[in-house]
A tleap script that builds the chain and sets N, CA, C and O, in Angstrom:
source leaprc.protein.ff14SB
mol = sequence {
  NMET ASN ASN ALA PHE LEU PHE PHE PRO VAL
  ILE ALA LEU ALA VAL SER VAL LEU VAL SER
  VAL ARG ALA VAL LYS LYS GLY LYS SER ALA
  LYS LYS ALA PHE ALA THR GLN LEU LEU THR
  PHE LEU ALA ILE CYS ALA VAL SER PHE ALA
  ALA PRO VAL ALA VAL HIE ALA ALA THR ALA
  GLY THR ALA ALA ALA SER ASP GLY GLY LEU
  GLY MET GLY LEU LEU ALA ALA ALA LEU SER
  THR GLY LEU GLY GLY ILE GLY GLY GLY ILE
  ALA VAL ALA ALA ALA SER PRO ALA ALA ILE
  GLY ALA THR SER GLU ASP PRO LYS ALA PHE
  GLY LYS ALA LEU ILE PHE VAL ALA LEU GLY
  GLU GLY ILE ALA LEU TYR GLY LEU LEU MET
  SER ILE LEU ILE LEU ASN LYS CILE
}
set mol.1.N position { 229.883 17.885 64.163 }
set mol.1.CA position { 230.533 18.179 65.426 }
set mol.1.C position { 231.233 19.538 65.379 }
set mol.1.O position { 231.225 20.276 66.365 }
set mol.2.N position { 231.841 19.871 64.229 }
set mol.2.CA position { 232.543 21.143 64.127 }
set mol.2.C position { 231.589 22.323 64.181 }
set mol.2.O position { 231.963 23.401 64.643 }
set mol.3.N position { 230.354 22.131 63.713 }
set mol.3.CA position { 229.388 23.219 63.740 }
set mol.3.C position { 228.916 23.539 65.150 }
set mol.3.O position { 228.399 24.629 65.393 }
set mol.4.N position { 229.085 22.618 66.071 }
set mol.4.CA position { 228.694 22.881 67.456 }
set mol.4.C position { 229.559 23.977 68.061 }
set mol.4.O position { 229.105 24.701 68.947 }
set mol.5.N position { 230.785 24.107 67.600 }
set mol.5.CA position { 231.673 25.135 68.124 }
set mol.5.C position { 231.263 26.533 67.683 }
set mol.5.O position { 231.727 27.516 68.263 }
set mol.6.N position { 230.417 26.646 66.685 }
set mol.6.CA position { 229.963 27.953 66.237 }
set mol.6.C position { 229.030 28.611 67.250 }
set mol.6.O position { 228.894 29.835 67.258 }
set mol.7.N position { 228.394 27.824 68.093 }
set mol.7.CA position { 227.448 28.373 69.051 }
set mol.7.C position { 228.113 28.869 70.330 }
set mol.7.O position { 227.488 29.607 71.091 }
set mol.8.N position { 229.352 28.489 70.588 }
set mol.8.CA position { 230.020 28.923 71.804 }
set mol.8.C position { 230.182 30.439 71.891 }
set mol.8.O position { 229.905 30.995 72.954 }
set mol.9.N position { 230.615 31.147 70.836 }
set mol.9.CA position { 230.693 32.614 70.948 }
set mol.9.C position { 229.329 33.256 71.183 }
set mol.9.O position { 229.229 34.228 71.933 }
set mol.10.N position { 228.292 32.737 70.563 }
set mol.10.CA position { 226.949 33.296 70.745 }
set mol.10.C position { 226.487 33.105 72.185 }
set mol.10.O position { 225.932 34.019 72.795 }
set mol.11.N position { 226.717 31.930 72.712 }
set mol.11.CA position { 226.325 31.653 74.097 }
set mol.11.C position { 227.137 32.523 75.057 }
set mol.11.O position { 226.594 33.051 76.028 }
set mol.12.N position { 228.435 32.672 74.789 }
set mol.12.CA position { 229.279 33.494 75.657 }
set mol.12.C position { 228.833 34.952 75.635 }
set mol.12.O position { 228.830 35.609 76.676 }
set mol.13.N position { 228.454 35.469 74.466 }
set mol.13.CA position { 227.971 36.848 74.392 }
set mol.13.C position { 226.652 37.013 75.136 }
set mol.13.O position { 226.449 38.010 75.829 }
set mol.14.N position { 225.764 36.050 74.995 }
set mol.14.CA position { 224.477 36.133 75.695 }
set mol.14.C position { 224.677 36.103 77.207 }
set mol.14.O position { 224.030 36.854 77.937 }
set mol.15.N position { 225.566 35.242 77.672 }
set mol.15.CA position { 225.832 35.159 79.106 }
set mol.15.C position { 226.469 36.448 79.603 }
set mol.15.O position { 226.134 36.917 80.691 }
set mol.16.N position { 227.384 37.031 78.827 }
set mol.16.CA position { 228.029 38.270 79.269 }
set mol.16.C position { 227.034 39.424 79.331 }
set mol.16.O position { 227.148 40.288 80.201 }
set mol.17.N position { 226.065 39.452 78.425 }
set mol.17.CA position { 225.025 40.486 78.485 }
set mol.17.C position { 224.180 40.309 79.741 }
set mol.17.O position { 223.891 41.280 80.441 }
set mol.18.N position { 223.788 39.079 80.025 }
set mol.18.CA position { 222.976 38.828 81.218 }
set mol.18.C position { 223.727 39.177 82.497 }
set mol.18.O position { 223.141 39.722 83.432 }
set mol.19.N position { 225.013 38.868 82.543 }
set mol.19.CA position { 225.816 39.192 83.725 }
set mol.19.C position { 225.933 40.703 83.888 }
set mol.19.O position { 225.850 41.207 85.008 }
set mol.20.N position { 226.123 41.433 82.792 }
set mol.20.CA position { 226.227 42.888 82.871 }
set mol.20.C position { 224.913 43.518 83.311 }
set mol.20.O position { 224.913 44.439 84.127 }
set mol.21.N position { 223.804 43.040 82.786 }
set mol.21.CA position { 222.496 43.578 83.184 }
set mol.21.C position { 222.231 43.300 84.659 }
set mol.21.O position { 221.735 44.166 85.380 }
set mol.22.N position { 222.560 42.103 85.100 }
set mol.22.CA position { 222.359 41.764 86.510 }
set mol.22.C position { 223.244 42.624 87.410 }
set mol.22.O position { 222.818 43.018 88.495 }
set mol.23.N position { 224.470 42.922 86.974 }
set mol.23.CA position { 225.367 43.750 87.782 }
set mol.23.C position { 224.826 45.168 87.908 }
set mol.23.O position { 224.909 45.769 88.980 }
set mol.24.N position { 224.275 45.708 86.829 }
set mol.24.CA position { 223.723 47.063 86.886 }
set mol.24.C position { 222.479 47.095 87.776 }
set mol.24.O position { 222.270 48.059 88.512 }
set mol.25.N position { 221.660 46.054 87.712 }
set mol.25.CA position { 220.465 46.002 88.560 }
set mol.25.C position { 220.823 45.900 90.038 }
set mol.25.O position { 220.067 46.357 90.895 }
set mol.26.N position { 221.971 45.303 90.338 }
set mol.26.CA position { 222.392 45.173 91.736 }
set mol.26.C position { 223.086 46.431 92.243 }
set mol.26.O position { 223.495 46.480 93.403 }
set mol.27.N position { 223.225 47.449 91.397 }
set mol.27.CA position { 223.789 48.711 91.853 }
set mol.27.C position { 225.228 48.953 91.447 }
set mol.27.O position { 225.832 49.927 91.897 }
set mol.28.N position { 225.783 48.116 90.629 }
set mol.28.CA position { 227.154 48.337 90.167 }
set mol.28.C position { 227.168 49.485 89.156 }
set mol.28.O position { 226.121 49.894 88.655 }
set mol.29.N position { 228.333 49.988 88.872 }
set mol.29.CA position { 228.477 51.105 87.943 }
set mol.29.C position { 228.152 50.662 86.517 }
set mol.29.O position { 228.605 49.612 86.060 }
set mol.30.N position { 227.365 51.477 85.829 }
set mol.30.CA position { 227.009 51.159 84.442 }
set mol.30.C position { 228.230 51.263 83.535 }
set mol.30.O position { 228.359 50.507 82.572 }
set mol.31.N position { 229.123 52.196 83.843 }
set mol.31.CA position { 230.340 52.332 83.034 }
set mol.31.C position { 231.212 51.083 83.152 }
set mol.31.O position { 231.775 50.602 82.168 }
set mol.32.N position { 231.308 50.576 84.364 }
set mol.32.CA position { 232.125 49.380 84.578 }
set mol.32.C position { 231.501 48.169 83.885 }
set mol.32.O position { 232.211 47.345 83.309 }
set mol.33.N position { 230.177 48.065 83.941 }
set mol.33.CA position { 229.495 46.959 83.263 }
set mol.33.C position { 229.661 47.070 81.752 }
set mol.33.O position { 229.857 46.067 81.066 }
set mol.34.N position { 229.580 48.296 81.236 }
set mol.34.CA position { 229.772 48.494 79.795 }
set mol.34.C position { 231.195 48.157 79.383 }
set mol.34.O position { 231.409 47.520 78.352 }
set mol.35.N position { 232.173 48.580 80.183 }
set mol.35.CA position { 233.567 48.269 79.868 }
set mol.35.C position { 233.810 46.759 79.903 }
set mol.35.O position { 234.520 46.220 79.053 }
set mol.36.N position { 233.227 46.092 80.872 }
set mol.36.CA position { 233.351 44.633 80.944 }
set mol.36.C position { 232.716 43.975 79.729 }
set mol.36.O position { 233.281 43.046 79.152 }
set mol.37.N position { 231.535 44.460 79.342 }
set mol.37.CA position { 230.845 43.918 78.169 }
set mol.37.C position { 231.672 44.132 76.908 }
set mol.37.O position { 231.788 43.227 76.082 }
set mol.38.N position { 232.246 45.320 76.754 }
set mol.38.CA position { 233.056 45.624 75.577 }
set mol.38.C position { 234.313 44.762 75.526 }
set mol.38.O position { 234.667 44.246 74.466 }
set mol.39.N position { 234.985 44.603 76.655 }
set mol.39.CA position { 236.186 43.767 76.689 }
set mol.39.C position { 235.853 42.303 76.424 }
set mol.39.O position { 236.616 41.602 75.760 }
set mol.40.N position { 234.726 41.842 76.937 }
set mol.40.CA position { 234.302 40.465 76.663 }
set mol.40.C position { 234.029 40.272 75.183 }
set mol.40.O position { 234.427 39.267 74.595 }
set mol.41.N position { 233.344 41.244 74.582 }
set mol.41.CA position { 233.054 41.164 73.151 }
set mol.41.C position { 234.337 41.141 72.327 }
set mol.41.O position { 234.464 40.340 71.402 }
set mol.42.N position { 235.289 42.012 72.655 }
set mol.42.CA position { 236.550 42.041 71.911 }
set mol.42.C position { 237.341 40.750 72.092 }
set mol.42.O position { 237.967 40.268 71.148 }
set mol.43.N position { 237.317 40.190 73.294 }
set mol.43.CA position { 238.024 38.926 73.525 }
set mol.43.C position { 237.386 37.791 72.736 }
set mol.43.O position { 238.090 36.961 72.162 }
set mol.44.N position { 236.062 37.751 72.706 }
set mol.44.CA position { 235.376 36.699 71.946 }
set mol.44.C position { 235.642 36.858 70.457 }
set mol.44.O position { 235.824 35.871 69.744 }
set mol.45.N position { 235.666 38.112 69.984 }
set mol.45.CA position { 235.986 38.343 68.564 }
set mol.45.C position { 237.401 37.881 68.245 }
set mol.45.O position { 237.632 37.247 67.215 }
set mol.46.N position { 238.348 38.198 69.125 }
set mol.46.CA position { 239.731 37.800 68.880 }
set mol.46.C position { 239.867 36.282 68.847 }
set mol.46.O position { 240.547 35.735 67.979 }
set mol.47.N position { 239.228 35.610 69.784 }
set mol.47.CA position { 239.301 34.147 69.808 }
set mol.47.C position { 238.583 33.550 68.602 }
set mol.47.O position { 239.055 32.580 68.010 }
set mol.48.N position { 237.437 34.133 68.238 }
set mol.48.CA position { 236.667 33.603 67.103 }
set mol.48.C position { 237.416 33.747 65.789 }
set mol.48.O position { 237.304 32.892 64.910 }
set mol.49.N position { 238.180 34.827 65.651 }
set mol.49.CA position { 238.930 35.015 64.413 }
set mol.49.C position { 240.274 34.300 64.435 }
set mol.49.O position { 240.779 33.908 63.383 }
set mol.50.N position { 240.860 34.124 65.611 }
set mol.50.CA position { 242.175 33.490 65.690 }
set mol.50.C position { 242.089 31.968 65.623 }
set mol.50.O position { 242.985 31.323 65.079 }
set mol.51.N position { 241.040 31.398 66.160 }
set mol.51.CA position { 240.928 29.935 66.191 }
set mol.51.C position { 240.857 29.324 64.793 }
set mol.51.O position { 241.573 28.355 64.540 }
set mol.52.N position { 240.040 29.832 63.871 }
set mol.52.CA position { 240.034 29.235 62.532 }
set mol.52.C position { 241.360 29.405 61.798 }
set mol.52.O position { 241.747 28.542 61.010 }
set mol.53.N position { 242.057 30.512 62.049 }
set mol.53.CA position { 243.355 30.716 61.403 }
set mol.53.C position { 244.350 29.677 61.897 }
set mol.53.O position { 245.127 29.132 61.113 }
set mol.54.N position { 244.328 29.403 63.194 }
set mol.54.CA position { 245.241 28.403 63.747 }
set mol.54.C position { 244.908 27.010 63.223 }
set mol.54.O position { 245.810 26.231 62.914 }
set mol.55.N position { 243.633 26.695 63.123 }
set mol.55.CA position { 243.236 25.386 62.603 }
set mol.55.C position { 243.611 25.268 61.136 }
set mol.55.O position { 244.077 24.220 60.691 }
set mol.56.N position { 243.407 26.341 60.387 }
set mol.56.CA position { 243.749 26.317 58.962 }
set mol.56.C position { 245.259 26.188 58.768 }
set mol.56.O position { 245.711 25.491 57.859 }
set mol.57.N position { 246.034 26.852 59.610 }
set mol.57.CA position { 247.484 26.746 59.496 }
set mol.57.C position { 247.954 25.330 59.830 }
set mol.57.O position { 248.923 24.841 59.250 }
set mol.58.N position { 247.272 24.682 60.756 }
set mol.58.CA position { 247.667 23.324 61.131 }
set mol.58.C position { 247.338 22.316 60.037 }
set mol.58.O position { 248.046 21.321 59.876 }
set mol.59.N position { 246.279 22.562 59.292 }
set mol.59.CA position { 245.862 21.611 58.259 }
set mol.59.C position { 246.158 22.102 56.851 }
set mol.59.O position { 245.636 21.540 55.888 }
set mol.60.N position { 246.976 23.129 56.705 }
set mol.60.CA position { 247.242 23.694 55.380 }
set mol.60.C position { 248.004 22.719 54.493 }
set mol.60.O position { 247.807 22.710 53.278 }
set mol.61.N position { 248.869 21.901 55.078 }
set mol.61.CA position { 249.654 20.971 54.282 }
set mol.61.C position { 248.854 19.782 53.776 }
set mol.61.O position { 249.231 19.164 52.780 }
set mol.62.N position { 247.775 19.458 54.433 }
set mol.62.CA position { 247.018 18.266 54.049 }
set mol.62.C position { 246.046 18.522 52.916 }
set mol.62.O position { 245.990 17.744 51.963 }
set mol.63.N position { 245.284 19.590 53.001 }
set mol.63.CA position { 244.284 19.840 51.956 }
set mol.63.C position { 244.185 21.333 51.695 }
set mol.63.O position { 243.929 22.120 52.605 }
set mol.64.N position { 244.391 21.711 50.441 }
set mol.64.CA position { 244.285 23.116 50.052 }
set mol.64.C position { 243.154 23.285 49.052 }
set mol.64.O position { 243.309 23.985 48.051 }
set mol.65.N position { 242.029 22.657 49.311 }
set mol.65.CA position { 240.917 22.672 48.365 }
set mol.65.C position { 240.020 23.891 48.528 }
set mol.65.O position { 239.247 24.205 47.622 }
set mol.66.N position { 240.103 24.586 49.658 }
set mol.66.CA position { 239.197 25.710 49.868 }
set mol.66.C position { 239.689 26.935 49.108 }
set mol.66.O position { 240.890 27.144 48.939 }
set mol.67.N position { 238.741 27.728 48.659 }
set mol.67.CA position { 239.045 28.925 47.897 }
set mol.67.C position { 238.886 30.130 48.810 }
set mol.67.O position { 237.807 30.342 49.363 }
set mol.68.N position { 239.937 30.922 48.978 }
set mol.68.CA position { 239.884 32.104 49.825 }
set mol.68.C position { 239.064 33.220 49.224 }
set mol.68.O position { 238.582 34.086 49.955 }
set mol.69.N position { 238.888 33.230 47.907 }
set mol.69.CA position { 238.109 34.272 47.256 }
set mol.69.C position { 236.627 34.178 47.551 }
set mol.69.O position { 235.924 35.188 47.518 }
set mol.70.N position { 236.145 32.992 47.837 }
set mol.70.CA position { 234.732 32.821 48.151 }
set mol.70.C position { 234.370 33.569 49.432 }
set mol.70.O position { 233.350 34.256 49.491 }
set mol.71.N position { 235.192 33.435 50.432 }
set mol.71.CA position { 234.929 34.123 51.697 }
set mol.71.C position { 234.960 35.629 51.550 }
set mol.71.O position { 234.132 36.331 52.130 }
set mol.72.N position { 235.919 36.133 50.771 }
set mol.72.CA position { 235.989 37.579 50.557 }
set mol.72.C position { 234.787 38.078 49.762 }
set mol.72.O position { 234.291 39.177 50.013 }
set mol.73.N position { 234.315 37.282 48.807 }
set mol.73.CA position { 233.131 37.671 48.040 }
set mol.73.C position { 231.891 37.718 48.908 }
set mol.73.O position { 231.076 38.633 48.790 }
set mol.74.N position { 231.746 36.733 49.779 }
set mol.74.CA position { 230.602 36.729 50.691 }
set mol.74.C position { 230.675 37.890 51.672 }
set mol.74.O position { 229.655 38.488 52.011 }
set mol.75.N position { 231.879 38.206 52.124 }
set mol.75.CA position { 232.058 39.344 53.020 }
set mol.75.C position { 231.722 40.652 52.311 }
set mol.75.O position { 231.096 41.534 52.899 }
set mol.76.N position { 232.133 40.779 51.052 }
set mol.76.CA position { 231.819 41.988 50.285 }
set mol.76.C position { 230.321 42.132 50.075 }
set mol.76.O position { 229.787 43.238 50.162 }
set mol.77.N position { 229.639 41.030 49.800 }
set mol.77.CA position { 228.185 41.080 49.618 }
set mol.77.C position { 227.493 41.484 50.916 }
set mol.77.O position { 226.553 42.279 50.904 }
set mol.78.N position { 227.955 40.940 52.022 }
set mol.78.CA position { 227.348 41.285 53.309 }
set mol.78.C position { 227.584 42.745 53.661 }
set mol.78.O position { 226.682 43.425 54.150 }
set mol.79.N position { 228.797 43.225 53.411 }
set mol.79.CA position { 229.092 44.623 53.717 }
set mol.79.C position { 228.301 45.578 52.837 }
set mol.79.O position { 227.823 46.604 53.320 }
set mol.80.N position { 228.155 45.262 51.556 }
set mol.80.CA position { 227.411 46.169 50.682 }
set mol.80.C position { 225.941 46.231 51.081 }
set mol.80.O position { 225.335 47.301 51.035 }
set mol.81.N position { 225.368 45.114 51.468 }
set mol.81.CA position { 223.970 45.128 51.905 }
set mol.81.C position { 223.821 45.845 53.247 }
set mol.81.O position { 222.944 46.694 53.410 }
set mol.82.N position { 224.668 45.505 54.190 }
set mol.82.CA position { 224.564 46.092 55.524 }
set mol.82.C position { 224.823 47.580 55.544 }
set mol.82.O position { 224.051 48.340 56.129 }
set mol.83.N position { 225.907 48.006 54.908 }
set mol.83.CA position { 226.228 49.429 54.906 }
set mol.83.C position { 225.254 50.227 54.054 }
set mol.83.O position { 224.959 51.381 54.366 }
set mol.84.N position { 224.751 49.622 52.976 }
set mol.84.CA position { 223.717 50.291 52.183 }
set mol.84.C position { 222.445 50.492 52.990 }
set mol.84.O position { 221.809 51.542 52.897 }
set mol.85.N position { 222.073 49.501 53.777 }
set mol.85.CA position { 220.895 49.624 54.632 }
set mol.85.C position { 221.072 50.673 55.717 }
set mol.85.O position { 220.147 51.428 56.019 }
set mol.86.N position { 222.263 50.716 56.300 }
set mol.86.CA position { 222.535 51.727 57.327 }
set mol.86.C position { 222.511 53.123 56.713 }
set mol.86.O position { 221.938 54.047 57.289 }
set mol.87.N position { 223.131 53.275 55.546 }
set mol.87.CA position { 223.121 54.576 54.874 }
set mol.87.C position { 221.724 55.007 54.479 }
set mol.87.O position { 221.368 56.178 54.620 }
set mol.88.N position { 220.930 54.070 53.986 }
set mol.88.CA position { 219.544 54.389 53.645 }
set mol.88.C position { 218.738 54.790 54.870 }
set mol.88.O position { 217.915 55.702 54.807 }
set mol.89.N position { 218.975 54.112 55.975 }
set mol.89.CA position { 218.279 54.464 57.214 }
set mol.89.C position { 218.640 55.848 57.707 }
set mol.89.O position { 217.776 56.588 58.177 }
set mol.90.N position { 219.915 56.204 57.604 }
set mol.90.CA position { 220.344 57.538 58.014 }
set mol.90.C position { 219.721 58.598 57.113 }
set mol.90.O position { 219.272 59.639 57.591 }
set mol.91.N position { 219.695 58.330 55.803 }
set mol.91.CA position { 219.128 59.295 54.864 }
set mol.91.C position { 217.630 59.476 55.087 }
set mol.91.O position { 217.131 60.601 55.062 }
set mol.92.N position { 216.918 58.388 55.301 }
set mol.92.CA position { 215.469 58.486 55.526 }
set mol.92.C position { 215.191 59.154 56.869 }
set mol.92.O position { 214.229 59.912 56.995 }
set mol.93.N position { 216.022 58.880 57.870 }
set mol.93.CA position { 215.829 59.507 59.175 }
set mol.93.C position { 216.003 61.016 59.103 }
set mol.93.O position { 215.368 61.750 59.861 }
set mol.94.N position { 216.857 61.488 58.199 }
set mol.94.CA position { 217.050 62.930 58.057 }
set mol.94.C position { 215.979 63.563 57.172 }
set mol.94.O position { 215.581 64.703 57.413 }
set mol.95.N position { 215.511 62.850 56.159 }
set mol.95.CA position { 214.580 63.437 55.195 }
set mol.95.C position { 213.128 63.343 55.633 }
set mol.95.O position { 212.335 64.221 55.296 }
set mol.96.N position { 212.761 62.320 56.362 }
set mol.96.CA position { 211.347 62.111 56.706 }
set mol.96.C position { 210.757 63.205 57.593 }
set mol.96.O position { 209.653 63.668 57.306 }
set mol.97.N position { 211.436 63.644 58.658 }
set mol.97.CA position { 210.839 64.724 59.459 }
set mol.97.C position { 210.663 66.018 58.661 }
set mol.97.O position { 209.678 66.736 58.837 }
set mol.98.N position { 211.622 66.305 57.787 }
set mol.98.CA position { 211.489 67.504 56.957 }
set mol.98.C position { 210.330 67.358 55.982 }
set mol.98.O position { 209.609 68.321 55.722 }
set mol.99.N position { 210.150 66.159 55.443 }
set mol.99.CA position { 209.040 65.926 54.514 }
set mol.99.C position { 207.699 66.038 55.229 }
set mol.99.O position { 206.747 66.586 54.673 }
set mol.100.N position { 207.614 65.532 56.438 }
set mol.100.CA position { 206.366 65.626 57.200 }
set mol.100.C position { 206.057 67.081 57.530 }
set mol.100.O position { 204.909 67.515 57.437 }
set mol.101.N position { 207.090 67.835 57.917 }
set mol.101.CA position { 206.886 69.255 58.215 }
set mol.101.C position { 206.455 70.045 56.994 }
set mol.101.O position { 205.570 70.896 57.082 }
set mol.102.N position { 207.078 69.768 55.852 }
set mol.102.CA position { 206.710 70.479 54.628 }
set mol.102.C position { 205.302 70.122 54.190 }
set mol.102.O position { 204.569 70.983 53.703 }
set mol.103.N position { 204.917 68.877 54.353 }
set mol.103.CA position { 203.570 68.450 53.964 }
set mol.103.C position { 202.512 69.043 54.893 }
set mol.103.O position { 201.411 69.367 54.449 }
set mol.104.N position { 202.836 69.185 56.170 }
set mol.104.CA position { 201.855 69.762 57.092 }
set mol.104.C position { 201.638 71.243 56.827 }
set mol.104.O position { 200.546 71.755 57.073 }
set mol.105.N position { 202.654 71.944 56.331 }
set mol.105.CA position { 202.494 73.357 56.001 }
set mol.105.C position { 201.821 73.557 54.653 }
set mol.105.O position { 200.974 74.437 54.497 }
set mol.106.N position { 202.201 72.734 53.677 }
set mol.106.CA position { 201.633 72.870 52.336 }
set mol.106.C position { 201.389 71.469 51.779 }
set mol.106.O position { 202.346 70.781 51.424 }
set mol.107.N position { 200.142 71.034 51.694 }
set mol.107.CA position { 199.864 69.680 51.199 }
set mol.107.C position { 200.312 69.446 49.754 }
set mol.107.O position { 200.458 68.297 49.339 }
set mol.108.N position { 200.528 70.499 48.992 }
set mol.108.CA position { 200.981 70.344 47.611 }
set mol.108.C position { 202.443 69.901 47.543 }
set mol.108.O position { 202.899 69.441 46.496 }
set mol.109.N position { 203.171 70.033 48.633 }
set mol.109.CA position { 204.593 69.674 48.656 }
set mol.109.C position { 204.808 68.183 48.908 }
set mol.109.O position { 205.949 67.737 49.032 }
set mol.110.N position { 203.728 67.411 48.983 }
set mol.110.CA position { 203.854 65.987 49.289 }
set mol.110.C position { 204.657 65.243 48.229 }
set mol.110.O position { 205.496 64.408 48.565 }
set mol.111.N position { 204.414 65.532 46.964 }
set mol.111.CA position { 205.123 64.841 45.879 }
set mol.111.C position { 206.614 65.108 45.908 }
set mol.111.O position { 207.419 64.196 45.722 }
set mol.112.N position { 206.985 66.366 46.143 }
set mol.112.CA position { 208.410 66.711 46.210 }
set mol.112.C position { 209.067 66.069 47.432 }
set mol.112.O position { 210.196 65.585 47.355 }
set mol.113.N position { 208.362 66.067 48.540 }
set mol.113.CA position { 208.918 65.479 49.758 }
set mol.113.C position { 209.076 63.971 49.615 }
set mol.113.O position { 210.044 63.391 50.107 }
set mol.114.N position { 208.126 63.345 48.944 }
set mol.114.CA position { 208.193 61.900 48.744 }
set mol.114.C position { 209.408 61.509 47.907 }
set mol.114.O position { 210.006 60.456 48.130 }
set mol.115.N position { 209.771 62.350 46.952 }
set mol.115.CA position { 210.942 62.072 46.113 }
set mol.115.C position { 212.213 62.059 46.956 }
set mol.115.O position { 213.069 61.194 46.772 }
set mol.116.N position { 212.341 63.010 47.878 }
set mol.116.CA position { 213.553 63.059 48.696 }
set mol.116.C position { 213.646 61.869 49.652 }
set mol.116.O position { 214.740 61.370 49.916 }
set mol.117.N position { 212.521 61.421 50.162 }
set mol.117.CA position { 212.531 60.235 51.021 }
set mol.117.C position { 212.866 58.996 50.191 }
set mol.117.O position { 213.596 58.118 50.651 }
set mol.118.N position { 212.336 58.926 48.973 }
set mol.118.CA position { 212.612 57.772 48.104 }
set mol.118.C position { 214.074 57.735 47.674 }
set mol.118.O position { 214.621 56.654 47.459 }
set mol.119.N position { 214.713 58.890 47.544 }
set mol.119.CA position { 216.142 58.905 47.205 }
set mol.119.C position { 216.968 58.249 48.309 }
set mol.119.O position { 217.948 57.558 48.026 }
set mol.120.N position { 216.580 58.460 49.547 }
set mol.120.CA position { 217.271 57.799 50.655 }
set mol.120.C position { 217.093 56.293 50.620 }
set mol.120.O position { 218.026 55.548 50.922 }
set mol.121.N position { 215.905 55.841 50.254 }
set mol.121.CA position { 215.661 54.400 50.139 }
set mol.121.C position { 216.440 53.801 48.977 }
set mol.121.O position { 216.781 52.619 48.999 }
set mol.122.N position { 216.720 54.609 47.970 }
set mol.122.CA position { 217.491 54.127 46.822 }
set mol.122.C position { 218.881 53.671 47.207 }
set mol.122.O position { 219.438 52.771 46.579 }
set mol.123.N position { 219.448 54.285 48.237 }
set mol.123.CA position { 220.782 53.890 48.690 }
set mol.123.C position { 220.764 52.436 49.162 }
set mol.123.O position { 221.664 51.663 48.837 }
set mol.124.N position { 219.749 52.074 49.921 }
set mol.124.CA position { 219.641 50.690 50.398 }
set mol.124.C position { 219.419 49.732 49.235 }
set mol.124.O position { 219.962 48.627 49.224 }
set mol.125.N position { 218.627 50.151 48.263 }
set mol.125.CA position { 218.387 49.282 47.104 }
set mol.125.C position { 219.652 49.096 46.276 }
set mol.125.O position { 219.898 48.006 45.759 }
set mol.126.N position { 220.459 50.149 46.145 }
set mol.126.CA position { 221.721 50.004 45.415 }
set mol.126.C position { 222.674 49.064 46.150 }
set mol.126.O position { 223.385 48.285 45.513 }
set mol.127.N position { 222.698 49.127 47.470 }
set mol.127.CA position { 223.518 48.187 48.238 }
set mol.127.C position { 223.073 46.752 48.034 }
set mol.127.O position { 223.905 45.855 47.893 }
set mol.128.N position { 221.762 46.528 48.016 }
set mol.128.CA position { 221.231 45.192 47.766 }
set mol.128.C position { 221.560 44.731 46.352 }
set mol.128.O position { 221.908 43.569 46.141 }
set mol.129.N position { 221.451 45.632 45.386 }
set mol.129.CA position { 221.781 45.295 43.998 }
set mol.129.C position { 223.254 44.915 43.862 }
set mol.129.O position { 223.589 43.960 43.162 }
set mol.130.N position { 224.136 45.664 44.532 }
set mol.130.CA position { 225.561 45.344 44.468 }
set mol.130.C position { 225.839 43.974 45.082 }
set mol.130.O position { 226.664 43.221 44.565 }
set mol.131.N position { 225.162 43.648 46.174 }
set mol.131.CA position { 225.399 42.332 46.779 }
set mol.131.C position { 224.894 41.212 45.874 }
set mol.131.O position { 225.507 40.146 45.814 }
set mol.132.N position { 223.790 41.439 45.172 }
set mol.132.CA position { 223.303 40.426 44.228 }
set mol.132.C position { 224.298 40.243 43.091 }
set mol.132.O position { 224.564 39.116 42.673 }
set mol.133.N position { 224.849 41.342 42.589 }
set mol.133.CA position { 225.837 41.241 41.510 }
set mol.133.C position { 227.109 40.539 41.979 }
set mol.133.O position { 227.699 39.753 41.236 }
set mol.134.N position { 227.528 40.821 43.204 }
set mol.134.CA position { 228.721 40.159 43.744 }
set mol.134.C position { 228.468 38.664 43.904 }
set mol.134.O position { 229.326 37.848 43.566 }
set mol.135.N position { 227.295 38.303 44.417 }
set mol.135.CA position { 226.983 36.881 44.602 }
set mol.135.C position { 226.863 36.151 43.274 }
set mol.135.O position { 227.152 34.957 43.208 }
set mol.136.N position { 226.446 36.835 42.217 }
set mol.136.CA position { 226.382 36.197 40.900 }
set mol.136.C position { 227.771 35.942 40.326 }
set mol.136.O position { 227.945 35.019 39.530 }
set mol.137.N position { 228.757 36.738 40.713 }
set mol.137.CA position { 230.127 36.557 40.220 }
set mol.137.C position { 230.858 35.435 40.943 }
set mol.137.O position { 231.844 34.905 40.432 }
set mol.138.N position { 230.386 35.074 42.113 }
set mol.138.CA position { 231.082 34.036 42.900 }
set mol.138.C position { 230.816 32.677 42.302 }
set mol.138.O position { 231.308 31.671 42.813 }
savepdb mol mol.pdb
quit
């Protein structure tokens, strides 16, 4: 039953996106729809983060069996993977057009260009490796 409450923020976000898209299609201002969408998202985030804290504070005296370090470890693993992937994507997005241009001018430069693109992918792999190491420590 408690897991059913996890779907309410997702449903609320989906409905707010549909309402914003419908408002823009009807001729409303896109800036106003975006501001409404952003405020809805921030409100849902605030409620989603505040509700578990309030429930935990209410039941803190009864059972203290949960470990707070587990959640922080999972958050660290998620951040290392996500930010590593974003960084790798940015690096590949910057290196790939230059590599394609260099290869089109001189086909012998393909090996050197491939190395620079692979270095960008290495960032994502290091992020994944760090998350695996963090998950092994938990």
